[in-house]
N, C-alpha and C positions, 0 to 999 in steps of 0.2 A: 290608460296604460296600467298594467298590473305591476305593482312594485313590491319587492320583498324588503321589509324594514329589518335591518340587522342592528341590534342595539345591545349594550351590556345587560346581562341578566343578573338580577339580585333575588335570592330566595325570599327576602322580606318585602319584595315588590316596591322598594323605595322609589323607583323611577316609573311607576305605573302612570302617574299623571303626565310625565314627559312622553311616554309611549302613546298614551291616548291623545295628547295634544298634537304630536307630530302626525299620527295617523289621521286624526280629525281634520287637520289643516290640509293634508294631501287629498283626503276624500272630498273635502269641500271644493278642491280644485279638480274634481271629477276623476280621480285616480282610484283604483282598487288597491288597497294596501293589505299585505299579509305579514304578520309578525308571529314568530313561533310561540312566544309566551302567551300572547293574547289569543291567537286563533287556533293553534294546535294543542297547546297545553291548557287552554281555557283558564289562565291565571292560577295554575297549580292544581286544578281539578283533575287533570289527566296526567298520568306519569308514564314516561317511556324509559326503556333501558337506554344506556348511552348509544348502543348500536342502532336501536330503533329511532332514537332522536335524530341521529345524523342522517339516516336513510330518509326519514320524513323531511328533514330540512333540505337535503340535496334535491329530493323530488320536487319540493315546493319551489326552490330556486329555479329549477329547470322550467317551471310553468310560468315564470315571470319575465317581463320585458326588460327589467333593470333591477339592480340591487342597490338600495340606499344604505350606506354604512354610516351610522350615527356614532361618531368617535369622540364625543366629549369625555367619555370614560372608556379606557382601553380594556380589551378582553381577548383572550386567545380565540374564542369562538368567532369573533368579528373577523380576525385574520383568516381563519379557515373558510368562512363563508365568502369573504372577498376573493380569496385565491381560487376557490371552487368556481365562482361565477366567472371570473376572468378566464380561467382555463376552459370553460364551456362557451366562451364568446359572448357572455351576457354583460352588458355595460355595468360598471361599478361607479357609483356616484357617492363621494364622501362628503358628509356634512358634519360640522362640529361647531360648538360654541367658540366664539373668538377667544384666542389665547390657548386653545387646545394644541397638544403636541401630536402632529400627524407625521408618521414615519415616512422616510423617502420611499420605502418599498410600497406602501399603500398609495402614496402620491403617484408612483410610477405605473400602477395598474388602474388608477382611477381615470375615467373619462373626464371627470371634473371634480374639483374640490371647492366647496363653498363654506364660508364661515358665517355664522349668524349671531346676533346679540339677543334675539328673542325668537321663540317658536313661530310667532306670527309672520316672520320674514321668510320662512321656509318655502311656502308656495311660490313667492316671487323669485327666489333663488333657482327654483326648478321649473320656471315658467316655460322653458323650451321643450319640456316633456309633453308629448301629445296626450290630451285627456282621452278617456274612454269615449267612444262614439255613442254607446248605448246609455252612458251616464247612470246616475243614481236618482 
């Protein structure tokens, strides 16, 4: 399954390890993962205007089977991406560390909401997602 990982972006890349951990865990479970900062912006090597960034983001979301919203840290972009996916009929799955505040609005458009205490738990939480047939 091709998954779009939506996660709070920080210019200093302070959550790069978390992005890599989540992506790696999902890829280990035979999913293809796309994350804007990692795959489109190449960790800051490529820069887009705001309009280009949103166009690229929306095009990428449309090419995915589901959108994973990682909501341990809130961000406006997460809501935009979740709302866009929902409006396009693409399932939204929200994951967050235990104790995170997930709005009723996001809960309302999410196909499922899963809480985790460690990144290693994420593949098991999403085990009902079909892996890619061609695999890695």
